[in-house]
ZATITOR-910012 format. One line per field, with one value per residue (C-alpha): residue in three letters; x, y, z. Coordinates in steps of 0.001 Angstrom, whole numbers, plus 524288, in hexadecimal, padded with zeros to 5 digits. Layout:
# residues N
resn [ALA, ...]
xx [X, ...]
yy [Y, ...]
zz [Z, ...]
//
This chain:
# residues 212
resn [UNK, UNK, UNK, UNK, UNK, UNK, UNK, UNK, UNK, UNK, UNK, UNK, UNK, UNK, UNK, UNK, UNK, UNK, UNK, UNK, UNK, UNK, UNK, UNK, UNK, UNK, UNK, UNK, UNK, UNK, UNK, UNK, UNK, UNK, UNK, UNK, UNK, UNK, UNK, UNK, UNK, UNK, UNK, UNK, UNK, UNK, UNK, UNK, UNK, UNK, UNK, UNK, UNK, UNK, UNK, UNK, UNK, UNK, UNK, UNK, UNK, UNK, UNK, UNK, UNK, UNK, UNK, UNK, UNK, UNK, UNK, UNK, UNK, UNK, UNK, UNK, UNK, UNK, UNK, UNK, UNK, UNK, UNK, UNK, UNK, UNK, UNK, UNK, UNK, UNK, UNK, UNK, UNK, UNK, UNK, UNK, UNK, UNK, UNK, UNK, UNK, UNK, UNK, UNK, UNK, UNK, UNK, UNK, UNK, UNK, UNK, UNK, UNK, UNK, UNK, UNK, UNK, UNK, UNK, UNK, UNK, UNK, UNK, UNK, UNK, UNK, UNK, UNK, UNK, UNK, UNK, UNK, UNK, UNK, UNK, UNK, UNK, UNK, UNK, UNK, UNK, UNK, UNK, UNK, UNK, UNK, UNK, UNK, UNK, UNK, UNK, UNK, UNK, UNK, UNK, UNK, UNK, UNK, UNK, UNK, UNK, UNK, UNK, UNK, UNK, UNK, UNK, UNK, UNK, UNK, UNK, UNK, UNK, UNK, UNK, UNK, UNK, UNK, UNK, UNK, UNK, UNK, UNK, UNK, UNK, UNK, UNK, UNK, UNK, UNK, UNK, UNK, UNK, UNK, UNK, UNK, UNK, UNK, UNK, UNK, UNK, UNK, UNK, UNK, UNK, UNK, UNK, UNK, UNK, UNK, UNK, UNK]
xx [4242F, 4182D, 41314, 4071F, 40F80, 4177E, 40ADF, 40603, 412FC, 41277, 4049D, 4087D, 41460, 40BF4, 40241, 40D3E, 41340, 40650, 40457, 41231, 410CB, 403FC, 409E2, 4158D, 40C1B, 4043C, 41095, 41424, 40685, 400E5, 408B5, 405BD, 3F745, 3F6EA, 3FE1C, 3F3A3, 3E8B9, 3EF1C, 3F0A2, 3E25F, 3DD2F, 3E614, 3E18A, 3D31E, 3D499, 3DD4C, 3D3C7, 3C8DA, 3D174, 3D445, 3C5AF, 3C36F, 3CE0B, 3C78A, 3BA54, 3BFE7, 3C5F7, 3B8E5, 3B216, 3BC2A, 3BAEF, 3AC67, 3AC43, 3BA0F, 3BCB9, 3BE81, 3B371, 3B52D, 3AE20, 3A88A, 39AF3, 39E5F, 3A63C, 39DBC, 390B6, 39836, 39CE3, 38F66, 386B2, 38E2D, 38E86, 39B99, 39FEE, 3A609, 3B110, 3B72D, 3C548, 3C9D5, 3D741, 3D6AE, 3DF12, 3DDB4, 3E5D5, 3EB02, 3F452, 401C9, 40856, 415DB, 41551, 40BBF, 40333, 3F730, 3FAA2, 3F2FD, 3EFF1, 3EB04, 3DFD4, 3D645, 3C799, 3BE85, 3AFE8, 3A4A1, 39DFA, 3946C, 3926D, 39385, 39346, 39F99, 39FE6, 39F76, 3A9DD, 3B301, 3B06B, 3B31F, 3BF1B, 3C534, 3C055, 3CC15, 3C7A4, 3B8DA, 3B1B1, 3A440, 399EF, 3A335, 39C7E, 3A0AC, 39B64, 3A61E, 3B0EF, 3B005, 3B36C, 3C108, 3C1FD, 3C2CC, 3BB00, 3AD85, 3A8EB, 3AAE4, 3B69A, 3B6FC, 3C2BD, 3C6CE, 3C531, 3C880, 3CABF, 3D230, 3DA5A, 3E8FA, 3F114, 3FAC1, 40274, 3F75D, 3ED11, 3E228, 3E10F, 3D647, 3DA8D, 3D439, 3D8BD, 3D276, 3D7BF, 3D617, 3DD53, 3E3D4, 3DC7A, 3CFB8, 3D21F, 3DA88, 3D125, 3CBEA, 3D9B5, 3E09A, 3E2F4, 3E7E7, 3F1AB, 3F39D, 40284, 402B4, 3F83E, 3FF34, 40BF4, 40640, 40CDA, 40066, 3F566, 3EAC7, 3E80D, 3E5ED, 3E29E, 3E45E, 3E9A8, 3E55B, 3F32C, 3F7C5, 3F0FD, 3F167, 3E7CA, 3F124, 3EFC5, 3F9D1, 3FB15, 40265]
yy [1F625, 1FC51, 209D4, 203BE, 1FB51, 20731, 20E79, 2034E, 202CF, 2116C, 21042, 204D7, 20C20, 2180D, 20FFF, 209A0, 21701, 21C53, 2108F, 2119B, 2203E, 21E1B, 21382, 21C27, 22739, 21E71, 21999, 227BA, 22C98, 2214A, 223D4, 23266, 22FB0, 2261B, 22F84, 239D7, 22FE1, 22ACD, 23877, 23BCC, 22EFF, 22EFF, 23CCD, 23932, 22C4E, 2321B, 23D72, 233F1, 22C2A, 238B8, 23B78, 22DF0, 23010, 23CA2, 235DE, 22B06, 234E9, 23BE5, 22EE9, 22B68, 238B0, 23611, 22798, 224BC, 21AE8, 21A2C, 215C9, 20790, 208BB, 21259, 20E2C, 213E7, 21FBD, 2253F, 225E1, 22CB5, 2371E, 238B2, 238E1, 239CF, 24619, 248ED, 252AB, 25FBE, 261A6, 26EBC, 26F05, 27A44, 27CE8, 280DD, 281D1, 28127, 282EA, 27679, 273DD, 26F75, 2667F, 268CA, 27798, 2774C, 281E9, 283AE, 283EF, 285B5, 278E1, 277B7, 26EBC, 26BF0, 26C06, 26472, 26695, 26214, 26DA6, 26686, 25B98, 259DA, 24EC1, 2469F, 24A35, 258DE, 25778, 2514A, 25C28, 266E2, 26039, 25C47, 26532, 2615E, 2531E, 25428, 25D13, 26249, 25817, 24C91, 23F54, 23618, 22A48, 22C1B, 22A20, 21B5A, 21A9C, 21ADE, 2259A, 22167, 214EF, 21A39, 217BC, 20914, 206FA, 20AA3, 20DC3, 202B0, 20772, 2007E, 203C8, 1FD01, 1FE82, 1FE15, 1FE83, 20996, 20996, 202F3, 20C17, 20697, 20F92, 20EF1, 21034, 2106C, 20DF6, 211D7, 20C54, 20F63, 2054D, 20A11, 1FFA0, 20672, 214B9, 21112, 2062B, 20C54, 20E83, 2030C, 1FB3F, 2072D, 20B55, 1FE67, 1FEEC, 20C8E, 2096D, 1FD07, 20497, 20EF9, 21087, 20C8F, 20398, 20ADD, 2181B, 2168D, 21F81, 21ABD, 20D72, 20154, 1FEF8, 20CC6, 217F4, 22131, 229B3, 22C61, 22824, 21F59, 22895, 232D4]
zz [815D1, 80FFC, 8132D, 8198C, 82263, 8266E, 82967, 831F5, 8391D, 83BB5, 840E0, 849B1, 84ED5, 8513F, 85921, 860F6, 8638C, 8687D, 8716C, 876D3, 878D7, 8801B, 888C1, 88C19, 88F19, 89828, 89F06, 8A1E8, 8A543, 8AD40, 8B9C1, 8B8A1, 8B6DB, 8C238, 8CB21, 8C8BE, 8CACF, 8D748, 8DCEC, 8DA8E, 8DFFB, 8EBCB, 8EED1, 8EEBD, 8F5F3, 90093, 901FA, 904EE, 90E35, 91591, 9161B, 91BC1, 925EC, 92A85, 92AA9, 93329, 93C82, 93DC5, 94058, 94AC1, 9514C, 952F6, 95673, 95B54, 95085, 941D6, 938F8, 93539, 92830, 91E77, 922A0, 92FE7, 92B62, 9207F, 927ED, 932D5, 92949, 9234D, 92F5B, 93C35, 94472, 94AEE, 95521, 951A1, 95B4C, 95E6B, 962C4, 96B30, 970DF, 97F30, 98B41, 999F0, 9A62F, 9AC4D, 9B77E, 9B2EF, 9BCCD, 9B726, 9B823, 9C38D, 9BDF2, 9B576, 9A6FD, 99A7C, 993A2, 985AA, 9822C, 97728, 9793A, 9704E, 9704C, 967D0, 96161, 9587C, 94EB8, 9400A, 93644, 934E0, 9267F, 92937, 933AA, 929B3, 91FEA, 929D5, 92F6C, 9225F, 91769, 90F25, 90F75, 90FC5, 9067D, 909CF, 90715, 905E2, 9055D, 91064, 908FA, 8FEBC, 908CB, 9086C, 8F9F4, 8F408, 8E9A7, 8DB5B, 8DDBF, 8DA1C, 8E819, 8E6A1, 8EFBD, 8FE17, 90668, 90F5C, 91D5F, 92A05, 93854, 9431A, 94F56, 95199, 95DFB, 95FCC, 96C85, 973A0, 96E1A, 96594, 959C0, 94FA4, 94180, 9341D, 92643, 91953, 90C8A, 8FE13, 8F595, 8E913, 8E184, 8E512, 8E1A2, 8D5E1, 8D21B, 8C59A, 8C030, 8C696, 8BA29, 8B2D2, 8BD4F, 8C45A, 8C48B, 8CA81, 8D49B, 8D902, 8DAA6, 8E39F, 8F0E6, 8F82E, 8F3E5, 8FB5D, 9016B, 9100D, 91B56, 92931, 92D1F, 9347A, 9398B, 93D08, 9444A, 938BD, 9314E, 92614, 917F0, 91173, 905E0, 90DE2]
//
């Protein structure tokens, strides 16, 4: 074997060693990298889902129903005026038939003290969710999609013990907010416990998120 052949073999082995070392490194690092990406994206998507839940609750408090679409919800947040309600604990004397005497009874008094925009009401009520000057038009879009994919939102009614209860559900599929990295981390994304982040339900009277 000539010196040149030995040199070529050493170069080839060196290249193979570098490739193998890189592949081993990627095998170790990929799940760590995806875990960090997942945590960040889950945090932002669930934050927006929680914002949408509060927006729906504010809409229902004003109109007695949930908004059926973003075209109904977002203009409400931008332009609607809603009541500012003051809650005050009070008490009064009332006759108690059991004890046959007047007794003090606690009560809660609600009164309207003014009006404000729906957007400002959300900010004051939930400063941890809504920063000053937040843009309601952004709520329809799933984070990390460059404002190209909207949340899926639906409302409906279910029966619970003879009572007709209105419900809503808002969904962000994994394929949307992981869309730009789906091919790179496909195996990890497909093995996640849930295939979408969801708040509310169309089959249960709940306001919870499925990530909790």
